[in-house]
N, C-alpha and C positions, 0 to 999 in steps of 0.2 A: 436675484441670487444668494444663496447664503453661502455665509461665512465660513472656510474652511482651513483647515492647516493643522499641524503637530504643536503640542506644545514644547517641545524641545526648539523649535525657533520662536515660537510666543507662549513664553510661560502664564501657566492659569493666573497669576496675581495680576499679572498686564490686559488680560481676557477681560477676565471679570471687569474690572475698572472701566476699559473702553466701553461694554455696554450698561456700566452703571451710568458712566459722563453722557453716553448717546442715547440715554432715557428708554430704551430697547425695550420691547413684547416680542415674547418669543422663548424657544427651547434650546438651550447649548445644549448638546450631547457628546458627551467624551466618551470613546472606547478604546483603550489600553486593555490589562488585564480586564478588568471588569466594563460595565458600560454604567455609563453614570447620566442624569439626566440633571439641570436644572434649569426652573420654572423663574420667566423674569417677568413681571409687570411694568412697565415705564420705570425699569432701571432695576427696580427693588426685586430682592431673590421672594418667590412666595413658595416654593414647592422644591424640594429634591427627590428623586428616587435612583435607585441602584440594585446591580443586579447581586452585588456583596453583603448577602444577611444580614454581616455587623452593621450594617447602613440601613436596613430598614426602620419601617417605625413599628412594626409587629418586636422586632429585636426587645427593643427598648420597651414597648409595655408587657412583654411578659418577663423581662429583665431585670425592671423595676418592681416587679410585684404585681400593676395593676390586673393583668390578666393571667392564665392561665394557659396553655396550649388548646385546651379544649374548648374555654370561655372565645380566645381568640377566633378560632374555626368557628364557630358560632356564629361571633357578630358579623365574619365578611361574607358569612351566606346570607345573612341579613341586610347587609351591603348590597352583594349582588341582585337581591329583590327589588332595595327600593331605591336604588342609584344615588345614593349618597355616599360622599367622601368617607373612609372611615371614624377621620379628626369629629366632622359632624355627630356623628353617632354616639362617639365616646362622652362629648360633651351635653348631649341631649337625653343621654342614659343617663351622666351622672358620675360613669366611672373613672372620667379623669377631670377635676378642675380645669377652668379655662387657661388659667392662668399659669398651672403645673405642664399642660399638654402646649402652650404655647415654650416655655422653659425648654422641654422635652424636643421639640421641633428647633431650636435654635442649638443646643447641644448635637444634634445629628445634623444639622447643616455644617458647623464647624466642622464638626468630624470628619463629613465628605470630603469639604473642601483641602483641609489638612493633608488628607489622602492623595487628595489630586496633585499639591504642590511637593508631598515629599516623591510620588511616585514621576514627575517631572517628565513625562513620554504618555503619549497617547493621541491619535486623530482628534480631531473636534468638529463641530460646526455648528453654527449659529443658524439656528431657521426662525425665520420672521415670521410672528404671528401665529404660531404652532404653541396652544397651549393646552391643558386637559378640556375637554368638553363640561366635565362637570364641576356647579359651583365648589367652593367649600371655604371653612372658614377666613373671616379676612385677617391673613395673617401676613406680614411683610416684613422683612427685614435688610436693614441697609447695608449693599454691598461694600462698603467704606466701613464700617462698624464688624464686618463677621472677616475680612478681608484681616483687620488689626491684631483680632483674636486669635485665628487661622494660623497667620504669617509666623504671628509669635509663639504660639503652639510649636508648628513645624521647625523654625530654628531650637530652640528648647530638644524635640525629641532627639533632634538629632543627633545632640549632647548626651543626651538622657538613654539612646539604643544601647551604648557602650558599658552599661552595668543592667539595664533593662532591654533588652532585645525584642521583646515581644508581648505583648497584653498575657500569653502563657504562660511565662516565670511566674512562681510562688513566692512569696515575701514573708520571710518571719522573723519578728522582732524578739529578740533577745537580750535588749536592754531598758529593762522598764523605764528608769528613769528618760529617756527620752520623751515617752508620752508626757511627762509630767512640764516636757519644755516647747509644747503645743497649744494649739487655740482649740478650741473646744469641735469644730467641724474636720479637725485633721486629729485629733484625739477619736475620734470616733472610725476615722478610716484604720486606724494604728491599731484598735481594739478587735478590724476585721483580720487582720494580718496575722490568722493562725497556724499558718506555715500548712495549710489544707487547701485556702482557697485560692487562686490566681488573681493576676492584677485585673485578668479583665472580671471576674469572677467579683471583687470587691468592689469596681466602678459600678456593677449592676445593682447590687445589694444597698450600697450608699447612694447609687440614683444623679452619679455624677459621671463626669467625662475620664473616660480612661487617661489620658493626659495628669488628670489633678492626682492621681493615682499613683501613675509613673513617678511623676515631679518628687513624692513625698518617700515611695520607696528611694527614689534617686538620694533623697539628703539623707536619711537613716543609712541607708547604705556608706555614703560618706565621712559622715558620722561614727560608722562599726557599729552602730545599734541597730540594723537591720540586715539581714542575710535573704539571698536571693538566691534560690532554687532552684532546679531544671524543670521544666514541665514536668507533670503525672504523665505515665502513658496513658492515653486515650484519654487525655483532660480534655476537657470543652466544655462551655456553659450551656446549662440547659437550652437555653434560648437558641442556642445555635444546634445543638443536638435535635431538638425537639422539629426543626425547618428541617432535617434533611431526609424525612420521609415520605410519602407519596401526597399527603396534606400540606406540606408544607412546600411542595412543588407547585401543587394548585393553589396555593396561596399568592405566590409569586405570579404565576400568570395570571391571578384576577389583577394586581395591583398592574401589574404591568400592561394590559387592557383600561384600567383607568386612567392613566398618564399616556396611552394611546402608542404605548411601545411593543407593536405587534411581534414584532418579530422575535422578540423577547418572551414574550406570550408563548407564542407556537414552539419556541426551545423548550419551555419546562413542560410542556404537554405533550411535547415528543417525548422527553426523559421517562416520563411518568408512565406511556405506555409502552418505554422501554424496560423499562427494571420494573414496572409495576404491573405487567401485560396479564399475571395470574391476579390479580384483585380485583374480583368483578366491580367493586364500587367505586375503585379508583378509575377501571378503565371507563363506567361507567360516566362520571364526572369530565374526565379527560373528553368526550364526546362530544358532551355535552358543551363545554367551553370552544371545542373546535366549532360547533355549528355558532354561536355567536360570533366567531371568527368571521366564518364566511358572510353572517348577514353585516356585521360592520361594513367588510370588503363590498359587499353586492348595491350596501348603501353608498358608499364610495367611488364607484367605479364607473367613469365617465361612457357613452356608448363606444359602440365595437368599428363605429368609423372614424374612430380618432385614430392619431399614430404616435410613437413612442420614438423622440429626439431627445437627442444628448443636451442637457442643460447649459455645461460645463466643456471648454476646448479639453481634448485629449491628455494635453500636456499637464494637466491641472489633476486628471486622472491616476494620472500614475504616480503623484505625490501622495496619495490616500491609500489604505488598506481596505481590501474587500474578501469578505469569503468563498471560496469556489463555485459556488452558488451564485452569488452579486455578479462575481466576473462573468457567470456564463450568460447573466439575462445581459449585462452589459454590454458584452461581445454580440449580441442581436439584437443591438440597437442600433439602427439606420437610417430609421427616418422613415422607411419601407414598409413595416409592419405597423398593425394595430396591437393594442394588448394581449389580446386573445391568440392573435396568430404569433406574437411572439411566444406565450405562455406554453402553445403546441409544441414547439420545439426543446421545451423543457423537461429533462429527463427525470426526474426527482419527483416527492410530493407535490403536485398540483398546487395546493393550499399552500405551500412553500413558495413557490412561485408565485404566486396571486399576493401573498405579504412582500416578501423581496419588492418585486414592482410597487406597491403600495408607502414603501418606506422610500426607495431612490426619488417618487415622485414627491415625497413628504421635503424629504432632505434637498431638494434642488438638484441633484442628478440628473433625474433626467425629464422632461415633461411631455404635456402632449399637446397636439396642434388637430386642429380642426379642418385641413385640409383633405380635400375629397378626389377619390379615383387616382390616386396613386398608388393605395391597399394591393399588393399582388396579394395571390394564393401562395398558404405554404404545400411545399411538395412532402 
């Protein structure tokens, strides 16, 4: 049975330390404002995934200047055809040196963990032995090292937020002598404080963590050398803005499928069809990806004679948050219906119902039993 709970009662730092000490292999799923996943192999972090655009690999690739949005789309199309992870393609094609990609992945993992620490709330489930099906670069990060840096940043960010409330604020240098008191790396960051770029945009242009820029802005502000101006109307990094269209949503769906997050993939595809139903290419590609979801589920689903049962106590269910659709499926599970009979009662999109059952089985909320002769015909 998966370990589950809420970060209010088991903080993410304690949770990650437990996974590391126990040398667990599997996936930690945290669902709060965003849905985030951290993948472990014998206690080390190997991958992270998130619904938050600012925590995705594509955000860093475009923001750090390695790819344009169009190039990222093309590369993801190749990824879909060859079945390789994006990181492998980046190194094989010579787009990003391996050392730089590892640094990028580390920055991304640290930022995700920092955000989890700051959020301090969200339902979590650790699913043993559930890892992405595609092989990737052999990249491993020590939980202890990630936590040391992430916890330090989180503590600092709580203090910095008094001056730098978000990455969207715009710093401007007003005392040039401040630059002369800094080392080379910080001087490079100060040179980007032109009163136009936001903290987020400076971090992307310099290829550093947003925390690094925010910390320098704080030092400059307290010294009276930097002023912080309100975000510009409609301000936002190009990396985020380009991900907002239908190609960006399909990109998100592709990544979710890669990491086995079929529910998030379905949500992105539904959003494409809802917002871009009048764009033939968007609809065509969304339908093709829906067909892939169907194929994945066809391969994963057991025979129709197996019965759905709850795998956790009802009292434990009340401590977790579920969507209305998930709650409906769970409410129909009593050990007497097969998967197909349960889905026949689902009032929404049947593919959504199938994805939900698949996810609940993966998360250990539901289980299948091979008992025969108990299933009844649904009315």
